[in-house]
Every structure is written in C-alpha cells, then in structure tokens.
C-alpha positions as CSV (number, residue, x, y, z in Angstrom):
1,X,11.2,14.7,0.3
2,X,12.0,15.3,4.0
3,X,15.4,16.7,4.8
4,X,18.0,13.9,4.9
5,X,20.3,14.1,7.9
6,X,24.1,14.0,7.5
7,X,25.1,10.4,7.3
8,X,27.7,10.4,10.3
9,X,25.1,12.0,12.5
10,X,22.4,9.6,11.3
11,X,24.6,6.6,11.9
12,X,25.5,7.7,15.5
13,X,21.9,8.4,16.5
14,X,20.6,5.0,15.3
15,X,23.5,3.1,16.7
16,X,22.8,4.8,20.1
17,X,19.2,3.6,20.1
18,X,20.1,0.0,19.2
19,X,22.9,-0.1,21.8
20,X,20.5,1.4,24.4
21,X,17.9,-1.3,23.8
22,X,20.4,-4.2,24.2
23,X,21.8,-2.5,27.3
24,X,18.3,-2.5,28.9
25,X,17.9,-6.2,28.1
26,X,21.4,-7.0,29.5
27,X,20.5,-5.3,32.8
28,X,17.4,-7.5,33.0
29,X,19.6,-10.6,32.6
30,X,18.8,-11.4,29.0
31,X,20.6,-11.6,25.7
32,X,19.2,-9.4,23.0
33,X,19.4,-8.3,19.4
34,X,18.1,-4.9,18.3
35,X,17.5,-3.4,14.9
36,X,16.7,0.3,14.4
37,X,15.7,1.4,10.9
38,X,14.9,4.8,9.6
39,X,13.5,5.3,6.1
40,X,12.8,8.5,4.2
41,X,11.1,8.5,0.8
42,X,9.0,10.3,-1.8
43,X,6.9,8.8,-4.6
44,X,4.7,10.5,-7.1
45,X,2.4,9.1,-9.8
46,X,1.0,11.0,-12.8
47,X,-1.6,9.8,-15.3
48,X,-2.3,11.5,-18.6
49,X,0.0,14.3,-17.5
50,X,-1.9,15.1,-14.3
51,X,-0.8,14.4,-10.8
52,X,-2.5,11.3,-9.4
53,X,-0.8,10.6,-6.1
54,X,2.0,12.0,-4.0
55,X,3.4,10.3,-1.0
56,X,6.1,11.5,1.5
57,X,7.0,8.9,4.1
58,X,9.3,8.8,7.1
59,X,9.3,5.6,9.2
60,X,11.5,4.9,12.2
61,X,11.2,1.5,14.0
62,X,13.1,-0.3,16.7
63,X,12.7,-4.1,16.8
64,X,14.0,-5.9,19.9
65,X,14.4,-9.6,20.3
66,X,15.3,-11.0,23.7
67,X,16.5,-14.4,24.8
68,X,15.9,-15.8,28.3
69,X,17.9,-19.0,27.9
70,X,16.2,-20.6,24.9
71,X,13.0,-18.7,25.3
72,X,12.4,-15.9,22.8
73,X,10.3,-12.7,22.9
74,X,10.0,-9.9,20.3
75,X,8.6,-6.4,20.4
76,X,8.7,-3.3,18.2
77,X,8.2,0.4,18.7
78,X,8.2,3.6,16.6
79,X,8.9,5.7,19.6
80,X,12.6,5.9,20.3
81,X,12.5,7.8,23.6
82,X,14.3,6.1,26.6
83,X,10.9,5.3,28.2
84,X,9.5,3.7,25.1
85,X,12.6,1.6,24.5
86,X,12.4,0.3,28.1
87,X,8.8,-0.5,27.6
88,X,9.5,-2.4,24.4
89,X,12.2,-4.4,26.1
90,X,9.9,-5.2,29.0
91,X,7.2,-6.3,26.5
92,X,9.6,-8.6,24.8
93,X,10.8,-10.1,28.1
94,X,7.2,-10.7,29.2
95,X,6.6,-12.6,26.0
96,X,9.8,-14.6,26.4
97,X,8.7,-15.8,29.9
98,X,5.6,-17.4,28.4
99,X,7.1,-19.1,25.3
100,X,8.4,-22.7,25.0
101,X,12.1,-23.4,25.0
102,X,13.7,-24.0,21.7
103,X,17.3,-25.2,21.7
104,X,17.9,-23.5,18.3
105,X,16.9,-20.1,19.5
106,X,19.5,-17.5,20.5
107,X,22.1,-15.1,19.2
108,X,24.7,-16.2,16.6
109,X,27.8,-18.0,17.9
110,X,30.3,-15.2,18.7
111,X,32.8,-16.5,16.1
112,X,30.1,-16.2,13.4
113,X,29.8,-12.4,13.8
114,X,31.3,-9.9,11.4
115,X,33.9,-7.3,12.3
116,X,31.9,-4.2,11.3
117,X,35.1,-2.1,11.4
118,X,36.4,-4.0,8.4
119,X,33.2,-3.7,6.2
120,X,33.9,-3.3,2.5
121,X,33.0,-0.2,0.6
122,X,29.8,-1.2,-1.3
123,X,28.7,2.2,-2.7
124,X,25.1,1.7,-1.7
125,X,24.2,5.1,-0.5
126,X,23.4,7.9,-3.1
127,X,20.7,10.2,-1.7
128,X,18.6,12.1,-4.3
129,X,17.5,15.5,-2.8
130,X,14.5,15.6,-5.1
131,X,11.5,17.9,-4.6
132,X,8.0,16.8,-5.3
133,X,7.8,19.3,-8.2
134,X,10.9,17.8,-9.7
135,X,9.7,14.3,-9.3
136,X,6.4,15.2,-11.0
137,X,8.2,16.7,-14.0
138,X,10.3,13.6,-14.4
139,X,7.3,11.3,-14.3
140,X,5.5,13.5,-16.8
141,X,8.4,13.5,-19.1
142,X,8.6,9.7,-19.0
143,X,4.9,9.3,-19.7
144,X,4.8,12.0,-22.4
145,X,7.6,10.2,-24.4
146,X,5.6,7.0,-24.3
147,X,2.0,8.2,-24.8
148,X,3.0,10.4,-27.8
149,X,4.3,7.4,-29.6
150,X,1.9,6.5,-32.5
151,X,-0.2,3.5,-31.6
152,X,-0.3,4.1,-27.9
153,X,-3.9,4.8,-26.8
154,X,-3.7,5.3,-23.1
155,X,-1.5,5.3,-20.0
156,X,-1.9,3.6,-16.6
157,X,0.5,6.1,-15.1
158,X,4.1,7.0,-14.6
159,X,6.0,7.0,-11.3
160,X,9.1,8.6,-9.9
161,X,10.2,7.3,-6.5
162,X,13.2,7.9,-4.3
163,X,14.2,6.6,-0.9
164,X,17.0,6.1,1.6
165,X,17.3,3.8,4.6
166,X,19.8,3.6,7.5
167,X,19.8,0.6,9.8
168,X,21.7,0.0,13.0
169,X,22.2,-3.5,14.5
170,X,23.5,-4.3,18.0
171,X,23.5,-7.3,20.3
172,X,24.6,-8.2,23.8
173,X,27.6,-10.1,22.4
174,X,29.2,-6.7,21.6
175,X,28.4,-6.5,17.9
176,X,27.3,-3.1,16.6
177,X,27.1,-2.0,13.0
178,X,25.3,0.4,10.7
179,X,24.3,0.3,7.0
180,X,22.9,2.9,4.6
181,X,21.4,2.4,1.2
182,X,19.3,4.2,-1.4
183,X,17.0,3.1,-4.1
184,X,15.4,5.2,-6.8
185,X,12.9,4.2,-9.5
186,X,11.4,5.7,-12.7
187,X,8.9,4.1,-15.1
188,X,5.5,3.9,-16.7
189,X,2.8,1.5,-18.0
190,X,1.1,2.1,-21.4
191,X,-1.7,0.6,-23.4
192,X,-2.2,-0.1,-27.1
193,X,-5.1,-1.6,-29.1
194,X,-5.1,-4.8,-31.2
195,X,-7.0,-5.1,-34.4
196,X,-9.9,-6.8,-32.6
197,X,-10.3,-3.9,-30.2
198,X,-8.7,-5.6,-27.2
199,X,-6.1,-3.7,-25.2
200,X,-2.6,-4.8,-24.4
201,X,-0.3,-3.3,-21.8
202,X,3.4,-3.3,-21.0
203,X,5.8,-1.2,-19.0
204,X,9.4,-0.1,-18.6
205,X,10.9,0.5,-15.2
206,X,14.4,1.4,-14.1
207,X,15.6,1.2,-10.5
208,X,19.1,2.2,-9.4
209,X,21.1,2.9,-6.3
210,X,22.3,6.2,-7.9
211,X,20.1,8.5,-10.0
212,X,23.2,9.3,-12.0
213,X,22.9,5.9,-13.6
214,X,19.3,6.4,-14.9
215,X,18.9,6.4,-18.7
216,X,17.2,9.5,-20.1
217,X,13.5,9.8,-19.0
218,X,12.4,10.0,-22.7
219,X,14.2,6.7,-23.4
220,X,12.3,5.0,-20.6
221,X,9.0,6.2,-22.0
222,X,9.9,5.2,-25.5
223,X,10.9,1.7,-24.3
224,X,7.6,1.3,-22.6
225,X,5.8,2.3,-25.8
226,X,7.8,-0.1,-28.0
227,X,7.3,-3.0,-25.6
228,X,3.5,-2.3,-25.6
229,X,3.1,-1.9,-29.4
230,X,4.8,-5.2,-30.2
231,X,2.3,-7.1,-28.0
232,X,-0.7,-6.2,-30.3
233,X,-2.5,-9.0,-32.2
234,X,-1.1,-11.8,-30.0
235,X,-1.9,-15.4,-31.0
236,X,-2.1,-18.7,-29.3
237,X,0.3,-21.5,-30.3
238,X,-0.4,-25.2,-30.4
239,X,0.2,-27.3,-27.3
240,X,3.6,-29.1,-27.5
241,X,7.1,-29.3,-26.2
242,X,9.3,-26.4,-27.3
243,X,12.6,-24.7,-26.4
244,X,11.9,-21.7,-24.3
245,X,13.8,-18.5,-23.5
246,X,12.9,-16.6,-20.3
247,X,13.6,-12.9,-20.7
248,X,15.6,-11.0,-18.1
249,X,12.4,-9.7,-16.6
250,X,11.2,-13.1,-15.7
251,X,14.2,-15.4,-15.6
252,X,15.3,-14.4,-12.0
253,X,12.1,-16.2,-10.8
254,X,13.7,-19.5,-11.8
255,X,16.5,-18.8,-9.4
256,X,14.1,-17.5,-6.7
257,X,12.4,-20.9,-6.7
258,X,15.8,-22.7,-6.2
259,X,16.7,-20.3,-3.4
260,X,13.4,-20.9,-1.6
261,X,14.0,-24.7,-1.8
262,X,17.7,-24.3,-0.7
263,X,16.9,-22.2,2.3
264,X,17.3,-23.5,5.8
265,X,13.6,-23.1,6.8
266,X,12.4,-25.3,3.9
267,X,15.2,-27.8,4.5
268,X,14.8,-28.4,8.3
269,X,11.0,-28.7,7.8
270,X,11.7,-31.2,5.0
271,X,9.5,-29.1,2.7
272,X,11.8,-28.8,-0.3
273,X,12.2,-30.6,-3.6
274,X,16.0,-30.4,-3.0
275,X,16.0,-32.9,-0.1
276,X,18.8,-35.5,-0.6
277,X,20.2,-33.5,-3.5
278,X,23.0,-31.6,-1.8
279,X,26.3,-31.9,-3.6
280,X,24.5,-33.8,-6.4
281,X,24.2,-32.6,-10.0
282,X,21.2,-30.3,-10.5
283,X,22.2,-28.1,-13.4
284,X,24.3,-28.8,-16.4
285,X,28.0,-29.2,-15.6
286,X,28.9,-25.9,-17.3
287,X,26.7,-23.9,-14.9
288,X,28.1,-22.1,-11.9
289,X,26.2,-19.8,-9.5
290,X,28.0,-17.6,-7.1
291,X,26.8,-15.4,-4.3
292,X,28.5,-12.0,-3.9
293,X,27.3,-9.8,-1.0
294,X,30.1,-7.3,-1.8
295,X,29.0,-6.4,-5.4
296,X,29.2,-2.6,-5.6
297,X,25.7,-1.0,-5.8
298,X,24.2,-4.5,-5.8
299,X,20.6,-4.8,-4.6
300,X,21.6,-7.8,-2.5
301,X,24.8,-6.3,-1.2
302,X,25.6,-5.8,2.5
303,X,28.6,-5.8,4.9
304,X,26.9,-8.3,7.2
305,X,23.5,-10.0,7.4
306,X,20.6,-8.9,9.6
307,X,21.9,-10.8,12.6
308,X,25.4,-9.3,12.3
309,X,26.9,-12.5,10.8
310,X,29.8,-12.2,8.4
311,X,29.2,-12.5,4.7
312,X,31.6,-13.3,1.9
313,X,31.5,-14.4,-1.8
314,X,31.0,-18.1,-2.2
315,X,29.9,-20.8,-4.6
316,X,26.2,-21.9,-4.5
317,X,26.4,-24.1,-7.6
318,X,29.7,-25.5,-8.8
319,X,30.0,-27.5,-12.0
320,X,26.2,-28.0,-11.9
321,X,26.2,-29.4,-8.4
322,X,24.3,-27.7,-5.5
323,X,27.0,-26.8,-2.9
324,X,25.6,-23.8,-1.0
325,X,22.6,-23.6,1.3
326,X,21.0,-20.3,2.6
327,X,21.1,-20.4,6.4
328,X,20.3,-18.1,9.2
329,X,21.5,-18.7,12.8
330,X,18.2,-20.5,13.7
331,X,18.0,-22.7,10.6
332,X,21.7,-23.6,10.8
333,X,21.3,-24.8,14.4
334,X,18.2,-26.8,13.4
335,X,20.3,-28.5,10.7
336,X,23.4,-28.9,12.8
337,X,25.4,-26.5,10.5
338,X,26.9,-23.0,10.5
339,X,25.1,-19.8,9.5
340,X,25.9,-18.8,5.9
341,X,25.0,-15.1,6.6
342,X,21.6,-15.2,4.9
343,X,19.4,-13.6,7.6
344,X,17.4,-11.3,5.4
345,X,17.7,-13.6,2.3
346,X,20.1,-14.5,-0.4
347,X,22.5,-11.9,-1.6
348,X,23.5,-11.1,-5.2
349,X,23.5,-14.3,-7.2
350,X,25.6,-14.3,-10.4
351,X,25.4,-17.2,-12.9
352,X,27.6,-18.4,-15.7
353,X,27.1,-16.4,-18.9
354,X,27.3,-18.2,-22.3
355,X,26.0,-15.7,-24.8
356,X,26.7,-11.9,-25.2
357,X,23.0,-11.0,-25.6
358,X,19.5,-12.3,-26.1
359,X,19.8,-12.1,-29.9
360,X,22.7,-14.5,-29.8
361,X,20.6,-16.8,-27.6
362,X,17.7,-16.6,-30.1
363,X,20.0,-17.3,-33.0
364,X,21.2,-20.5,-31.4
365,X,17.7,-21.6,-30.3
366,X,16.3,-21.0,-33.8
367,X,12.6,-21.8,-33.3
368,X,10.8,-21.6,-30.0
369,X,9.1,-19.4,-27.4
370,X,10.4,-16.2,-25.8
371,X,8.6,-15.6,-22.5
372,X,8.5,-12.0,-21.3
373,X,5.6,-12.2,-18.8
374,X,4.7,-14.9,-16.2
375,X,1.2,-15.1,-14.6
376,X,-0.1,-16.9,-11.6
377,X,1.7,-18.7,-8.7
378,X,1.6,-22.3,-9.7
379,X,5.0,-23.3,-8.2
380,X,5.3,-25.9,-5.5
381,X,8.8,-25.8,-3.9
382,X,8.0,-28.9,-1.9
383,X,7.4,-31.1,-4.9
384,X,9.2,-29.1,-7.6
385,X,6.1,-28.8,-9.7
386,X,6.0,-25.8,-12.0
387,X,3.0,-24.4,-13.9
388,X,2.6,-20.8,-14.8
389,X,0.6,-18.8,-17.3
390,X,2.8,-16.9,-19.8
391,X,3.0,-14.5,-22.7
392,X,5.7,-13.5,-25.0
393,X,6.8,-14.1,-28.6
394,X,7.1,-17.0,-31.0
395,X,10.4,-17.0,-32.7
396,X,11.5,-18.4,-36.1
397,X,15.0,-18.6,-37.6
398,X,16.4,-16.8,-34.6
399,X,14.0,-13.8,-35.0
400,X,10.8,-12.8,-33.3
401,X,7.9,-13.7,-35.5
402,X,4.7,-12.7,-33.6
403,X,3.4,-12.1,-30.1
404,X,1.9,-15.0,-28.1
405,X,-0.6,-15.0,-25.2
406,X,-2.7,-17.4,-23.1
407,X,-0.2,-20.2,-22.8
408,X,1.0,-22.2,-19.8
409,X,4.5,-23.5,-19.3
410,X,4.8,-26.6,-17.0
411,X,7.3,-29.1,-15.7
412,X,9.4,-30.1,-12.7
413,X,12.0,-27.6,-11.6
414,X,14.8,-30.1,-11.4
415,X,14.1,-31.1,-15.0
416,X,14.0,-27.5,-16.1
417,X,17.3,-26.7,-14.4
418,X,18.9,-29.8,-16.0
419,X,17.8,-28.7,-19.5
420,X,19.3,-25.3,-19.3
421,X,21.2,-24.6,-22.5
422,X,22.5,-21.0,-22.2
423,X,22.4,-17.7,-20.4
424,X,22.7,-14.2,-22.0
425,X,24.7,-11.4,-20.6
426,X,21.7,-9.1,-20.3
427,X,20.7,-9.4,-16.6
428,X,19.0,-6.4,-15.0
429,X,21.3,-4.7,-12.5
430,X,18.4,-3.9,-10.2
431,X,17.8,-7.5,-9.3
432,X,19.4,-9.6,-6.5
433,X,19.3,-12.6,-8.8
434,X,21.2,-11.5,-11.9
435,X,20.0,-14.1,-14.3
436,X,19.7,-12.8,-17.9
437,X,17.8,-14.4,-20.7
438,X,17.8,-18.1,-20.0
439,X,17.3,-20.8,-22.6
440,X,15.8,-24.1,-21.6
441,X,15.2,-27.0,-23.9
442,X,12.1,-29.2,-24.3
443,X,9.6,-27.4,-22.1
444,X,5.9,-28.4,-22.0
445,X,3.7,-25.6,-23.3
446,X,-0.1,-25.7,-23.3
447,X,-1.8,-23.5,-25.8
448,X,-4.7,-24.0,-28.1
C-alpha cells in the first residue's frame, strides 16, 4: 500500500485545502461548503491459491458547494493546486447563477453546527501498513483453510483489503473539522456440491476498524466452509404462514427499509409508508431503537455529520413508537424542522436485545424458518410492500432440520415490524445497523 502520511500532517494539509476553497468563494460574495477527502487502499484477491487481482488506489477529491442566496452550484476536482481550486469554485459559481432559487438551500443554521474542538474520541483510525505480499499470504491462508475442508469442491476467491480515509470539512460560517477512519476486510467464498450435482455457495467475511480485532485467518476460512457445506441438498417448503428468524447477515436490511422511509427526503416528497405515523406505535411496546454516533470503532460513528452539524445519541424508536426522523439541513427546512445531523446517512442504530444468542431465539420459536440469505429488491418504501426471495433453514424443536431454498417472504413492513417477537445479541460489529437475529411471527412464505 502507498505510504500513509503522519496523521497530524495529513489533517493540516486537507484542512488547508478545504479552508482555501471556501475562502475563494467568500471573496466572490458566496457562502460555501467544502469537503476534501483522501483515500489510500490496497485490495488483493486470490483464487485456488493463485493471485487473481491486486489493486492499489489513492484518490483525493475536493467537492465545493456554493450558495448565491438560495441558488446552488456544485463542482469537484482531484487537482488540489491553488489554480485548480479557484477553477472549481468558479465552475460552481457559474452553475449557481443559472439554477432556480430554492428557499431550503443553504448552509446549516449556525447554531446547528458542531464544535469540532470538543469532538469525542471514537477510535476509528487504525492504519494497517500491509504490503501486497503480506496481503496475498493472508488471503491464501483464508482460502486454504476453507478449500481443504472435506466436501468443498471449489473456491470463488479470497480477498484481503485495507484502507484509510481522511476528510476535512469547512464552510464560510467558520466551521472547520477533520475526521480519519480505517476499514480492513478479510474473507472468502466457497462452493460445495449437492447430491443432485448442483453447486451451492456461501461465504465468510470479516470487516473491522482495527486489524488486531480479526479472528485467525484459518477460522474465517473454516467458517466459510461450514456455512457452505450445510447448504447442500436444500429443499423447498410448502407455502404458508410461519414464524421467521432473520439471521444477523440479513436482519439489518429490515432496519434499512425503516430508515429509508423515515428519512427527510422520503418524508418531504410524501413518498414513505410512514406518513402520518410519527409518534405512533409501529413496533411492539418493548422495542427501543437508539442512534449512537459516538460508538467507539462503530461503522456509523462520527464527531459531526457531513455538513458539520452536531450529532449526539438519541432515541429513534421509544416503547415501540417512532420518535426520530433522519434529517439533513435541506430536508429539515423542507419539513420546517431542525437537522438531526444525518447528512451522510443514519449512524449506528442499536435495538433492544431480548435473547443472548440465536440458539435461544430458535428454542423459543420452536418451529419455523431461519433466513440466512435474501435475494432480489422487491421492497417498496412508498407503500411498505415487502417481497424478497430467500434461502436458509427449516427448524424443528428449536434446532436446524434441513436447508431451504427457492422461497419468497412477503408482507407489509408495518405488519412485520409489529409482529417482532425477539432479537438476539449476535449483531455483526461491522454494520451501521446492529440488528442481530430477529424473530418475526406469522410471515407469509411462498414455496412449493
């Protein structure tokens, strides 16, 4: 991987570029918001022990948004020289002069902005000075542990990836802040053969802010192998209504659909199944959902949002009632509300936990469907209609009985949320939405 600069020096350089861009806009009589990002990364893929791909990347970008009254212009450049910055600002100003006025456009209200000097320590930056040769050896080790497992017939490859990003934000209201984060990943995808000759595949992947938190590479490969082997000889099940548990790999999507519908853009466009449901019961009364942007090493953690607006832990669902929207400066103004610090999306979402693990959830469910894979995109967040292909396991007496494939789960999202029965404490730490195994009663399942 390319040499990683010292963090203080890196911070200062990017902050300088962001502040220089807004200074050019200010001299032209405009308000402005600038973001400078610098990413450095390495990714290697091996297949059957041989190097397949290797990628080094370094990407630096400045994005400048200017406001002439309520007219907006935007431009980007990867050249951070003074002349290029002036040209980008000039291009954004030229665009703004030809756009229509929008009363909601503009920088955040000054009292919405964060104090970057008081940012919490989030422990997001753990660079991994990994060479390409070391990354290849790690990926080979993961794949070897999986492919040497009896019953595994092939590999679709193993990957090792590492990356860091530093971002500087500045605006003409005086806000200036810098963030730094890292993300590293290791995993592989394997194939096994069913008795009828058909192939099944599954994978194990781990992503962490710090490589020190990775499990052993051999353990990742072995997990991928075991997940693949148990999918052999899958069956269909009869169409009917069953209790369903969504595994930690797929359960966060249920919260993602809620977030999409509860976001300002969907709400002010009146394109959400949550219209007229604010502060009304949506989930069971025992269910709470909190947003925590200050979770150490969280994948949704930040000291301020992408507009420099302050963030803080808050309730999104309280006693089953929807009480927290996800608003940017623009969407907040369109709705006559205040920004919730969600420019860039929702932060870490943490739900109520009712069971210590998935096995406890299965024991209470008894008989039903455990879903480990969702297919297709049949979700309409305007109407709340939900229909997705699925695969997983049929369970009897609290234990997995056999693998299941080619089924469809369907319903209305508000009804699915209302039928939530329990959540296990097995959420993946590499997700923004930390929903573990989620048990929902009485779900329509189409099978044979």
